[in-house]
N, C-alpha and C positions, 0 to 999 in steps of 0.2 A: 085057073091059078095064076096063070101069066097075066090074064086080064086084070085080076085083082091087084096084083103087084104093080102093074102099070098105073092103075088108078091111084093106088096109094102113093106112088112117086109123084104123080101129078098133084095130088092134094098137098103133099109136103112142099113141093116147089111153089105151088100157088100160095100156100100160107106164108112161106118165106118171102115171096115177092110182095105179098101184102104188107108183111112186117117191115120189109126194106123201104117200101113206099111210105109207110107211116114214119119210120125213123127219119127218112129223108125229109119228110114234110115237117116233123116235130123238132129236130136238132138236139133234143135233150130227153133223157129218160131218167126215171128214178133209179137210184143205185140199188141194185138187187140186194136183198138181205144177206144172201150168202157171201157177197163181196164185202159187205160191211162187217159181217161176223169174222170173216177171214182177216180183214185189216185190224180189227180189234184184238184178234188172237195173236197176230204178229207183234203188235205193240205191247201186248201184255207180257210177251216173252222178255222184253227189255224193261219191264217195270214202268211202262208208260201207258197212259190212257188218253183217249181223245174223245172229246164231246163237241158236238156241233148241233146247230138248230135245224139246218136244212142242207141237203146234199143233192146235187144234180150231176148227171153223167151225159156226156156227149159221145155218141158212137164214134166220132172222129178221134177220140182219145183225150177228151178234156173232162176235168173233174172240178166242180165248184162246190166249196163248203162255206157255209155262213155261220157266224157266231161260234167260232171254233175256240176250244180251250184244250191245250196240251198240259197234262199233269204228270208228275212223277209220283209213284206210289209212296215215296218217302215223305212227301209234303202234302198238306191239304190244299195249299194255294196253287193255282195254275202257274206254270212257268211262262206260257205264251198264250196270249189272247189276241184274236184278230176278228175283225168284222167280216172279212172275206179272205178265203184261201183258194187260190186258183192253181190247178196243176194241168199241164198238157204233156201228152206223150204221143209221138207220131207212130204210125203203123210200122214204118221202116225202122224206127228205133227199137221197136219190139222185136222185129225180125233180126235185127243186128245184136240183140241180147243186151242192150244198154239198160242198166238197172235204174238210172236216175231219170226224172222227168226232163223233157226238153225245155220246159218253161215253168217258172214258179212266180206267183204274184201274191203279195200280201198287201192288204189295205186295212188301215185302222188298227194296226197291231201294237202290242205292248209286251216287252220283255220284262219280267218281274223277278225280284229276288225274294225268296220266301222269308217269312218273318223269323224263322229259326236262324237264318244266316244274315239277316239284316242288322246293321249297327244300331238301328233305332228300335228293333224288336217288333216292327210291323212290316207289312209287305211294302217294298219300295220298288217303284218302277225304275228300271235302268234306262230303257229306251221306250219312249212313248210316241204316239202319233207316227208310227213307223209305216212307211210305204215302200215296198220293194218290188222290183221287176228284175228277175233273173232269167237268162236264157243259156242253154247249154248247147254249144256248137264245137265240133272238132275237139272234144275233150277240154274245152274251156268254158268257163262261166262268164257270160257277158252281163255286166251290171248296168242295165239301162237306166235304172232309177233306184236310189236309196235315200230316203228322206226320213228324218226323225228328230226327236229332242232328247238330249241327255241333260236333265236338270234344266238350266237356262240356255244350254248350248244347243244351237241348231246344227244338226249333222246332215251332210249331204255326201254322196259318193257316186262315182261313175267309173266305167272302165271295164277291163277284162281281167280274169284271174284263172290261172291254170293250176289245178290241184297237183301238188308234187307227187311223183310216183312213190309207191311204197318200196322200201328196201327189200331186197330178196329175202324171202322167208319170214318177213314181218307180217304179223296179223293185222287185219283191217281194224280200225278203231270202231268198237261197238257203240251203238246208240247210248248205252248206259255209261260207258267211259266218256263219251262225248259230253253227256249231260253233267257228269261229275267235274270234268275239266272246265266246262262252261261256268258252273257254279263257283268254282275256285277263283276263276278270273273275275267273275262278277262281284264276288265278295271283296276282293282287293280293290276293284274300281269303285265300289260303293263307299269305301272309307274316305277318300278325298273328294267325293262327289260334291260335298257342300261348299268346297272352295270355289266352284263355278258361280256361286251366288255373289261373289265379290266383283264379277265382271258384268259389264253392261253390254247387252246385245252381242254375246259371244257367238261365233260361228266357226265350224270346222268343215272344210271342204276336202274330200279325199278323192284323188284320181288314181285308179288302179291301172297298172300297166304290166303286161306279161310279155317279156321279150325272149325270143329263143336264145339259149345259151347264157342268158342273164338270170332269168327267173322272174318272180313276181315282185313288183315294187309298188309301194304306196307313196304317192306324192301328196303331202299334207299342206293345208293352208288354214291357219287359225287367225281370226280377226276379232276385234272387240272395239266398241266405241270408247270404253274407259274401263279402268279397274281401280277399285277403292280398297286399299289395304289387303292385297292378295297375299295368301299364305300367312296371314297374321302380321304382316309387316306394315309399318306406318308410312306407306307409300301410296300415292295416287298417280296412275298412269293415264295419259291422254290417249287418243286413238292409236291403236297398236296392231301389229300384224306379225305373224311368224310363219315361216314356210320351211319344209324339209322333205327329205326322201328317205324311205325305210324299206329295206329288203325284207320280204315276208317269209321266204323259204328257209328251211333248215332249222336246226335246234341250237346251232352255235351262236355265240354273241355276235352282234353286228352293230356298226355305227349308225347313229342318226345325227345328221348335221342340220341344225335349225338356224335359219337366218331370221332375226327378229328386228323390228323397228318400232319406235314409239315417238310420237311428235313431241311430247314433253312428259316430265315426271316431277313429282313434288314429294319431299320427305319432311315430315314434322313441321310443315308450313313455313320453314325457314330456309330449306334447301331445295333448289330446283335444278333440273337438267333439261336441255333442249336438244331436239334432233338426235335421238339416241339410236345407235345401230349396234347390233350384236350378232355374233356367230357362236352358237353353243353346240358342242359336239358331245353326244351321249353314247354310251354303250348299252344296247338293249340285249337282255338275256331272256329269250323266249321260255326256256325251261323254268327259270325262277321268276318270270314275270316281273323283272326288276330293270331299272334304268340307272346306270352309273354315269355321272358327269365325267368327261375327259378333258375338255378344253373349252375356254370361253374367250372370245375376242370382242371387246366392247369399245365403242367410240361415241363421243357426244360432241355436239357443236359447242355447247357451253354449259358449265355448272356454276351456279351462284350459291353463295352462303353469306351469312352476315359479315359484311366487310371484306368479302373474298369473291374473286371471279376467276374461274378456271376456263381457259379457252382451248378448245380442241383436244381434250384429254383422250388418250387411247390406252387400252389395257389388254394384256394377254394373261390369262390365268390357266395354269396347268393343273387340271383337276383329276389327273389319272390316279393319284394316290388318296383321293378323297377319304376322310376329311382333312388330309394334309394338302395344302394348296400352295402353289408357287405362282406369284403374280409379278408381271413386269408392266410398268406404266410410264407414260411420258405426257407432260401437260405444260401449258403456259399459264403461269400464275401472275396476275398483275403485271403482265408484260414481260416476265422472265420465264425461261424454260427450265424445267426440272424433270429428271428421270429417276425412277425408283424401282426397286425389286423387293418383293415381300415373300418370305417363306413362313406360312402360318399353319398351325395345328388347331383347327377349329374345335375339335373335341375337347382339348384341354385349354383352349383360348390362350394360346401363346403364339409369338411371332418373332421373326427377325427381319428388320427393314433396312435396306440399303438405298441411299439416295444421293444424287449429285446434281449440280446445276447452280443457278443463281436465284437468290431470293430477293424479292422487292423489299427495300428498307421500310416503306410505309407499312407493308403487311407485317413484317417482323415486329415493328414497334407496336402495332395494334395487338398482335397475339401476345407479346410479352406483357403488355399492360393488362390483358385479361387474365392470363394464367399465373403470372408472377408479379403482381403489382408492387411488391416491395423491392424486387430486383430491377424492375423496368427502368427506373431513373438512371441506373448505371450503364444501360445499354440502349441508348437512343441513336440509331444508325442514321447516317446522312447519305449513304450510297448503297447500291445493291451489294449483296453479300454472296460471294462465290464459295461453295461448300461441297464437301463430300462427307457422308455420314453413314454410320451403321448403328441401329438401335435394336435392343432386345427387350421383348415383353414376356414376362414369365406367366405361368398359368393364372387365369383369371384376368388377363389383359393388364397385369400389374407391371408398370414400367420398371425395368431392371438397370440397363446400362445404355449409354450413348457414347460412341467414339466417332470423332469427326475432325475434319481439317477445314479451317475457315480462312478466307481472305476478304477483309472488309476495307472500305475506304474510311470516310469520316465517321467519327463516333463521339457523341457527347456523353461522357460518363460523369453525370452529376456535376456539370460545370467544368470538368476536365476535357479540354478540346483535343481529341485524338484525331490526327490527320490520316493515319493508316494503321491497320492492325491485321496480323495474320498469325496462324498457329494451329495447334491441335486443341480440341475441346473434348474432354471425357466427362461423362456424367454417370455416376453409379448410385442409384437410389437418390438420396438427397445431397450427394457430394458432387460438386462441380470443380473440374480441374482444367485449366487452360495452360498448356505447356508447349515447349518448343515454339515459343511465341516471340514476335517482334512487334513493338508498338512505337509509332512515331508521333510526336507532338511538335510540329515545326522543327526547330533545331534540336529538340529533345528526342531521344530514342532510347528504347530499353528492350533487352532480351531477357527471357526468363519464364516464370510460371505464375499462375494465380489460382488459388484454391478457395472454395467457399462451401459451407454447409448451409443449404437452403432452409433447414429447419431452425437453426440457431443463429444464422447470419454470421457465424464465425468465418474468418478469412485469413489468408496468408499470401503474400507476394514475395517472390524471390526474383529480383531484377538485377540486370547488369547493363550499364549503358551510360548515357549522358542525360542528366536531368537537373532542371532547376526545381528544387523541392517546393517552392511556393506555388508552382504551376499545378500541383496536384492537391491544392487546398480543398477543392470541392469534395474530395473523398472523406473529409473529416467534418463532423458537426462543429459548428462554431468557427471562430477564427484563431484558436490557440495555435494551430500549426502555422498559419500565415504570419501571425504576430511573432512567433519564435524566430522564424527564418528571416523575415524582413527586418526585425530589430537587431539581429546579431550578424547577419551574413548578407553579402551582395556579390554577384558574379557578373560584372559588366562585360567581360571579355568573351566568355564561352561557358556553357553549362558544365558543371563538374562531372567528371567521369566517376561513376559510383557503382558500388555493389550494395544492394539493399535487401534487407529482410524486414518486411512490414507485415504485422499481424494484428488481429483484434476482432471486434464484433461490431458490425455496422450499427446495430440498434443500441449499442452501449459504448459510446466513445471512450469511456474511462478505461476500457480494456486495450486500447490501441498501444502497440509497442513497435518502435522503429529501431532497427539496428543496421548500420551501414558504414561503409568506408567510402571515401571520395578523394579524388585528386583533381586539382583545378589550377589553371594558369590565370593570374590576374583576378584576385578575389579580395573582398573585405571580410575579415573574420573577426567577429566581436569588435567591430569598429576599427580594426587595424587593417591597413592596406598591405597586401603581400603579392609578390609576383608568382609564387607557387605555394600551394598548400595541400597538405594531406591530413585527413581526419578520419577517425573511427568514432562514431557517435551512437549512443543509445538514447532514445527519446520515448517518453510516454507522457500523457497529460500531466502537466505541472512538474515534470522532472526531466532533466537532460543530463546525460553523462558522456563527456568526451573522454573516451578511454585512451585515445592517442591523438595528439595534435602536433603537427610539424609544418612550419611555414618559413619561407625565406623571402627576402627583399633586398633591395640595393645591389642587384646583380649577384646575389648569393652571399654577400658579406654579412648581412644581418639575418638572424633567424629567431624562431620562436618554437618551443616544444614543450609538451607537458600534457596534463590532464585537467579536467574540471568536472564539477557537478553543479547543476542548477536546480533549486527547489523553489517552486512558486505556489502561492495560495490560489485555490480554484477561483476563476473569474478575474484574477488580477493580471495586469499587463506589466507590472514592475519586475525587477530583477529577482526579488525574493532573496533567498540565501544562495550564495555562489561560493562553492568550495573549489580551490584550484591548487595546482602545483605546476608552475611554469618556470622554464629557463629560457633566457633570451639575451641577445645583445642588440635588440632592435632600438631604434631611436626612442628616447624617452617620451617624445610627444605621442608616438604610437602607443606606448604602454599606458600613457595617461588616458587616451581614448578607450583602450581596451578595458581599463579598470574603472571606466565611467566616472572619473573624478574622485574616486575613493583614495587616490594617492597624490592628489594635487598638492597637498601641503608639503610632501616630501619632494616631489618633482619641481615645485616652484623654487625651492631653495638651491637647486642645482642647475648649472649650465655647463655643458660638455662640448669638447672639441671633437670627440669621437664617442659613439654609444658605449655605455658600460655593459658589462656582463652581469646579469641579474638572475638570481634564483629566488622565486617567491612562492610561498605556499601558505594556505590558510583559508579564511572565509571572509567574504564581503557581502554586503546587502543591507539589511536593516541596521546591522552593526558590523564593524570590521574587526577581524582578529586574525592577523596573518603575520608570518615571519618572512625574512628575506636576507639574502646575502648579496653583496655587490662587489664588483671588481672594476676599477677604473685604471686603465693602463696609460692614459694620456692626460695632459693638463685639463683641469676643469675648475669651476668656481662653486664654492658652497657659500650661499648667502653673500655672494660677491667677492669672497676671499679666494685668492688663487691657490690651488693645490696642484701638485705634480701627479701623484697617483694615490689611490686609496683602495682599501679593502674593508668592507663594512659588513657586520652581522647585526641584525636588529629585528624589530617587529612593530606591528601596529595593532592597538586595541582600541576600538571605537575611533575617536579622533586623536588619540595619543600615539605618538611615535617614539620608539626607543631604539637607540643605537647601542647595542650591548658591547660590541667590540669594534673599535676603530683603529685601523692601521693606515698610515698615510705618509707621504713624503711631500715636503714643501720647503722652498727656499734652500734646497740642498740638504735638508735635514730629514730625520725620520721621527715620526710621531705615533702616538697611540692614545687611546682614551675611550670614553663613552659619552653618550649624550641622550637627552630626552626632550620631546616636544609634547606639551600637554596643555590642557585647559580648553574652555569653550572657544568658539570661533572668534568672539569679540574680545577675548583675553587670552591669547596664546602665549605660552611661556616656553623658553628653551633653556635647559640646564645641561652643562657638560663638564667633564673632567678631561683635560687634554695635556699631553706631555710631548715636548719636542726636544730632540737632542741633535746637536751638530748642525743646526741651521746656519747658513751663511748670513752674516749681519747685513751686508749690503743688499742681498736679495730679500731679506726679511723686511728691510725698510721699503724697498720697492713694492713688496707685496702689500704692506700696509697702505702705501700710497694708492695702489690700484684698488684696494678694498674701499678706501675713502671715496675715490672717484666713482666707483660702481654704486656706492651707497647714496651719495649726494647727487650724482649725475653731473658734477662739476669737477673739472680737472684742476687740481691744485698745482702750485709751483713745484717743479721737480727738483729733487736734491741729488739727482743722479750724477751730475757733473761737479758737485760741490767738493771742497777740500775734505770735509768730514767723510763723505762717501769714499773718497780716495783713501783716507786713513782707515776706514772701516773694512776695506778689502782684506780678506783673509781672516776676519774675525768669525768666531763660531759662537752661536747663541744656543743656550739650553733654557727651556721655559717649561714650567708646570703651572696650569691654571685651572681653577674650578670656579664656574660662574653661572648665574641665572639671570634671564632677562627676556624681553620681548623680541622675537625674531625680527631682524632687519632694523631694529632700533637700538643702536649701540649705547645710547645714553641711559637706557633702562637696565643695563646689565650691572650686576654687582657680584663680587667674588674675590678670591685671593689666590696668590700663587708665588712662585719663586722663579728667579731668573739668574742666569750666569752668562758672562761674556768673556771669552778668552781669545788671544791671538790677534787682537785689533790694536792699531796705533791710536789709542784714545786721546793722547795728548803728550806734550813735552814742556816741562817747566825749567826755564833758565834762571837759576837763583841769582847769578851775578851779571845778568844781562848779556852784553856783547862779549864780556870776558868769558862767560860760560860757553858761548858758541866757539870762541877761539880755543879754549881748552878741549872742547869735544873734538875739534879738528885735529889736535895732536894726541888724541886718545886719552886725554885727561877729562873724562866725562862725568866726574863725580859731582860737578856743579850743575849738571842738567838731569832733571828727574823725568823719566819716561813712564807713561801709564799704559798698560796693555791688558788689563783684566778688570772685571767688575762682577759683583754679585750682590743680590739683594732679594728680600721678600717684597711683595707688593700687594696692594689691594686695588680692586676695580670697582668704581662706583661713579655714577653720574657722568659717564663718558670720559673719566680721567683715571689714570693710574697713579697711585700714591706709593712712593718708595720710602719707607721709614728708616731703613738701615742700609742704604746703598754704600758699598765700599768699592772704590776704584783703586787698584793697586798696580805697582810696577816693581822692578827689582829692588828699588831703594826708597820707595815713597808709598804713602797711603793717603787716600782722600776719603774721609767720612762725610757722607752727604745724605740729604733727604729732600723730597720734593715731589712735584706732580708733573705728569705728562698728559696733556690734553689731546685725546685721540682725534677730535674733530679738526683741530688746527695744527696738529703736530708741534704744539708749543711746549717749551721747557720752562719750568719754574723750580729751580733747585738752589739750595745753599749747601756749602761744603767747607770743610776745614782741611788744610794741608798738613800732613805730618811727614816731613822729609826724613829720609834715612830710617824710617820706622821699620822697614822691611829688610834692610841690609846693613849690618853693623861691622865696620872695620876701624882701623886706627884713624884714618883721615876723616871718614864719614862720621865717626863718633865725635871727633873734635869739632867738625863743622856743625853737627847736630846740637852740641852744647851751646853753640852760638846762635843757630838759626831757630831752633824749636821755641825758645821763649818769644821770639818775634812772631813766628807763624801761628802760635797759639792764640794771639790776640787778633789775628787776621781771619776774615771770613770771605770765601768766594761766593759770588752770586752768578748763576747760570740761567739766563732767560732767552726768550726769542724762539724762532722756529728751529727745528732740529737740523735743518739744512744750513742755517746761518746763525749759530748760537752767539749770544752776547755774554762775555765774561766781565765781571767787575769785582773789585776787592773793597771790603769794608773793614773798619777797625772796631774791635770790641763788640762785634755782633750788632752794630747799629742798623744793619740792613733788616728789612722786614722779613720775618720768618714766613716761609710758605705754609699755606694751610696744610694741616695734617692730612686732610682728605677733602675731596670735593663734597659739596652739600649732598646729603643723603636724600634720595628720592623715596618718598613714602610709597610703598607698594602693598596693596592688600594681600591677605594670605592666599596662597595658591590653592585652587580647588582640588588639584591632584598633585601632591608634593612629589618632586622628583626623588629618585634614589639619592641617598646621602653621598656626596662625592667622596671618593677616597682622599685621604690626606695627600697633598701634593708631594711627589717624589722630588727631593732636592736635586736641582740640576747638577750636572757633572761640573767639576772644577770649582 
């Protein structure tokens, strides 16, 4: 029995030795069926099946499977296929109870997404051409090789990975759970997988690193030769690369910081960027398999756009509240630096933008010409513009408001040359408002505001400053503005200080309205020169209204005040209709220029030693129709006749002038009356009714002398020192005269009147010669007849006065006379009869009268010669030639506009 047992042991040992020698010589054996059945049974427990074409087993612990397919019982398609699957497990690992292989190799493997989960409805490979070499050492997996393709992306990985320890009490992840999670992740990755088609030669290199105390980290490097419209954007990127590091452990969110660079980028063929650098921070959530952007830092060497070049732009974007984004950027545009901040809500497409810096004037001009061609001509900048601004875009990227502060240099605003401008600019929708502004145009400057509606081009300016109105003519179509100010105003000393309200519609000049007040030193206002002037004026095309006008000159002694309205026909440069109401004591020459010759007829007849006070109101233009009152407080001349003072009320209709009420003083007397000047320019007629009371005879004679000298230009022989003038002292003259004639031509006047003279020593007649003088010396003056009063009616015609019933009286005598007085020569031609004692009867004079009267009745006196040296002669029985009853009558055609019928002359006093 013992022998049998010994032989049995030796046979077993021999058989084992032979088997060992065979195994050692062969290195691989077929996998026993029981092992395969057990492996299939274990996989079936987790709903997995494996299928392979060939299996080999190495007694040293190596297992080689060929043409392997792993399937889930839930899907018909295999999840993993590989050409070769190699597993190795050391003897010592088995003794140590390590459940995982020491080495795993895959060649020609493909990870697939079943058709049921694929976006396309067909089986889609997630990773193909996969080759993997994994080694397990010291509880770490060493990735010696991992190569594959994800779409067009070439994937490579190397490094080491330490599986994180399970939490206490946590169950190990079952194969079925692992497959489920793998399929979820694969489905999410498959959705954007087609985006890789837009990249040229993309590659992702992964370096795995497991550091004690830190955990597992994946270092990523993505490169591509180019990208054409990635993620559906109209962008083409040149060679690009991105790198970053991602912690792989744990379930909590963790950051991923990507550093990206691209050589160049192009957008819509018109926009390019060179040398782009970016840092993108993402928050990765392993549980949700999501990535949220947190921050982006972007810089570029240059960005170009049509007509625009951005040098060295940098950008920082806060993406933590995505899709709400906050961006800060700085860049150099056309040589000027600009910084901006943007708060955007991408979901609703709204934003708030804040910017500050300086803008290139060339760039601003080009942009304005492109986006607002109608407004661009009013904003042509000549210098860079310093600004700070805040803009709001409402949902849908619809522009809402802009608030800004601007400081600009030169600005050409449609021909208006602005040298400096600054202020605030607010835009709300289509409404533009520039306020808190100051504009300088050489010596002109203005403060205020400017509003405009871009949709209608309505505008309004409220300005306060100093401005020559003609300098802003470029803002108005046509030259009506320039013509109005240049024709009526001039400011040679300094621009007027003004407050202006100007409004209208740029595309429709007819709507232009100007309202303003101005003060100026040294100005020409409506052709009148003044030292100071103040005006409140309302202007619109073809209409101007001076609501208040006040001006002074001659050191403040002369002034002008009032209102006016001007109406003009469209396209006409003439005055049109001019309504006015002025009060002035300015020099008449100034008034003549201001009335543009419309009052030349009146002013030509007057010559003043001091300006009169005049109030005039009415209308001039195509026809004149105005009224006036005047007051002259110092001597003046009317048609050469000297007057002391005058107060006149009258009017002008067309070319006719009427003086409705005249009050004046002349030669020490007072007068009143009325007058009218009428007729065409080549046949002017002057008609008047005048009454003078209490005029001094001597001064009246001198006044006539002066009038004759002024009329003829030749000074006649003066009678001032004659005996007649000495006797005329103290005489008072009353005259009433109504006449009509050609102004300035005395010979053309005809009319009638009354005259009376009192208080003058007109003459003394000595009836008994030397005896009468002796008797007068002893107070027996009954033989001397003194004459001290005269009265008569008269007619004026042909330059001569005819006195038909002249009576010269004294206390005891009467002379009845008639005759002519020639005004041109002051010549007398009178005949008279003496009636002594006709006026005073007593016993003596009565007796003498009985003796003398028969004698004097046949005697006739003849008075001839100049008034300063009259010649008396006596004729018997009327043998002397009788003076003509009147000067030859000048034939005058009928007046075209007859004057008012003169009132019947008031008989003179006395």
